[in-house]
C-alpha positions in Angstrom: 31.8 117.0 109.4 28.9 118.3 109.7 27.3 117.6 106.7 28.4 113.5 107.6 26.7 113.6 111.0 23.5 115.1 109.7 23.6 112.7 107.2 24.2 109.6 109.7 21.3 110.8 112.1 18.7 111.1 108.8 19.9 107.5 108.3 19.5 106.9 111.7 15.8 108.1 111.9 14.7 106.5 108.8 16.5 103.2 109.8 14.1 103.8 113.0 11.1 104.5 110.6 11.2 101.7 109.1 11.5 99.6 111.4 8.7 101.0 113.0 6.2 101.5 110.4 7.5 97.8 109.3 6.5 96.8 113.2 2.8 98.3 112.6 2.4 97.0 108.8 -0.2 94.6 109.0 1.6 92.7 106.0 4.3 90.9 107.7 6.6 88.1 106.2 6.2 84.7 107.9 8.1 82.0 108.6 5.1 79.4 108.7 5.6 76.4 106.7 3.6 76.1 103.0 2.5 72.6 102.9 2.6 71.6 99.4 -0.8 69.5 98.4 -0.5 66.0 97.2 -2.6 66.1 94.0 -2.0 62.5 94.1 -3.2 62.1 97.6 -7.1 61.2 96.2 -6.6 59.2 93.9 -7.4 55.6 94.9 -9.3 52.3 93.6 -13.1 53.0 94.2 -14.3 49.3 94.3 -17.5 50.3 95.6 -18.2 52.5 92.1 -16.4 49.8 90.3 -19.3 47.2 92.0 -22.3 49.4 91.5 -24.6 49.1 88.7 -22.9 52.0 86.9 -19.3 50.6 86.8 -20.1 47.2 86.0 -22.6 48.6 83.0 -18.9 51.1 81.9 -17.4 48.1 82.1 -19.0 45.8 80.1 -19.6 48.8 77.2 -15.8 49.3 76.9 -15.5 45.7 76.4 -18.3 45.4 73.7 -17.2 48.6 72.3 -13.6 47.0 72.0 -14.9 43.7 70.7 -17.1 45.8 68.3 -13.8 47.7 66.7 -11.7 44.6 66.4 -14.2 42.9 64.0 -15.0 46.2 62.2 -11.2 46.3 62.0 -10.3 43.0 60.1 -12.6 43.8 57.9 -10.3 44.0 54.5 -12.3 45.0 51.4 -15.5 47.0 50.9 -17.5 49.0 48.2 -19.5 50.9 49.5 -17.5 51.6 52.8 -20.1 54.6 54.3 -20.9 51.8 56.7 -17.4 50.1 57.5 -15.9 53.5 58.4 -19.1 55.3 60.1 -19.2 52.1 62.8 -15.4 52.1 63.0 -15.6 55.7 64.0 -18.3 55.2 66.5 -17.3 52.1 68.1 -13.7 53.7 68.4 -15.0 57.2 70.0 -17.2 55.3 72.6 -14.1 52.9 73.5 -12.1 55.8 74.3 -14.8 58.3 75.9 -16.2 55.8 78.0 -12.8 54.1 78.8 -12.2 58.0 79.9 -14.6 58.2 82.2 -14.6 54.7 83.9 -10.9 56.0 84.6 -11.4 59.1 85.9 -14.4 57.8 88.0 -12.9 54.2 89.6 -9.5 56.6 90.6 -12.0 59.4 92.2 -10.2 61.6 89.8 -13.7 63.8 89.5 -13.1 64.7 93.2 -10.4 67.1 91.6 -12.6 69.3 89.1 -16.0 69.1 91.2 -17.3 72.1 89.2 -18.3 70.0 86.3 -21.8 67.9 86.7 -20.1 64.6 85.8 -23.6 63.2 86.2 -24.8 64.9 83.3 -21.9 64.5 81.5 -22.2 60.5 81.8 -25.8 61.0 80.5 -24.7 62.6 77.7 -22.0 60.4 76.8 -24.1 57.1 76.9 -27.4 58.8 75.1 -25.4 59.6 72.3 -23.1 56.6 72.2 -26.6 54.7 72.0 -27.8 56.7 69.2 -25.1 56.5 67.2 -24.9 52.5 67.8 -28.3 51.9 66.9 -27.6 54.7 63.4 -24.1 53.0 62.5 -25.6 49.1 63.2 -28.6 49.9 61.0 -26.5 51.3 58.3 -23.7 48.6 58.2 -26.7 46.1 58.2 -27.8 47.2 55.4 -24.6 48.0 53.9 -22.3 44.9 53.7 -20.9 42.1 52.2 -22.5 39.4 54.8 -18.9 39.0 55.7 -18.3 37.1 58.8 -16.4 40.5 60.5 -19.0 42.3 59.3 -21.9 40.3 60.8 -20.2 40.1 64.1 -19.8 43.1 64.4 -23.2 44.4 63.5 -24.8 41.6 66.4 -21.8 43.0 69.3 -22.9 46.8 67.8 -27.2 45.9 68.6 -25.7 44.5 72.1 -23.4 47.5 72.7 -26.3 49.6 72.2 -28.8 47.8 74.6 -25.8 48.3 77.3 -25.7 52.0 76.4 -29.7 51.7 76.5 -30.1 50.3 79.9 -27.0 53.0 81.3 -28.7 56.1 79.6 -32.1 55.0 81.8 -30.3 54.3 84.6 -28.6 57.4 84.6 -31.8 59.4 83.7 -33.1 58.0 86.7 -30.5 59.1 88.7 -30.3 62.9 87.2 -34.1 63.2 87.9 -33.5 61.7 91.6 -31.1 64.3 92.1 -27.5 62.0 92.0 -28.5 59.4 94.6 -25.6 57.7 96.3 -25.0 55.3 93.7 -23.8 58.5 91.3 -20.4 58.9 91.3 -20.5 62.3 92.1 -21.9 61.6 95.8 -19.2 59.5 97.1 -17.6 59.9 100.5 -14.3 61.0 99.1 -15.8 63.9 96.9 -17.6 65.1 100.4 -14.8 65.4 101.8 -12.9 66.8 99.0 -15.5 69.5 99.2 -15.5 69.9 102.9 -11.6 70.0 103.3 -12.0 73.2 100.7 -14.1 75.4 102.6 -12.4 74.6 105.7 -9.6 76.1 104.2 -10.7 78.9 102.2 -12.4 79.8 105.7 -9.3 79.4 107.9 -7.9 82.1 105.1 -10.1 85.1 105.7 -7.6 86.9 103.7 -8.7 85.2 100.6 -12.3 86.3 100.7 
């Protein structure tokens, strides 16, 4: 009987101790609701970018690259086929990569990944596309069978190369000036996203 009383007394002391230690513990359970972030909140059509020089040039590049790819795909017979295969690869790659970048900038998706230098990424893409379209167009012009599809592909290849070259020139100027307001990184949405991110870190000192 005495053992039971001692056991109950020990349990009572232990529970009181745990309650006291729990009350003094800095790690208290919270009932504050956790607000889930809406990842699609910042996704919207940026008309300012689409109407800018870079947005217009990107749209023209995507259209011309697609037309070039369609023309080269209509070539039924070739011998040798090195020029056709090279032009096909360049036009398809440029269409896909530039189209993805256009989608990212137009929907402000680049604000979700601010750690990437998007202006430099755009510059590398335009410079690389300019070089490869020049090489592919020259090779196809030298190795072709004078068919209408091949001639049209060469013409559009040089056209899209010129557009990419102009885009590269403007991108270099923007990069040297440190991303002016016309750049996709300096949109108001990006600035608001960075400000909100810093404010959230400052409001939660336990994360620092």
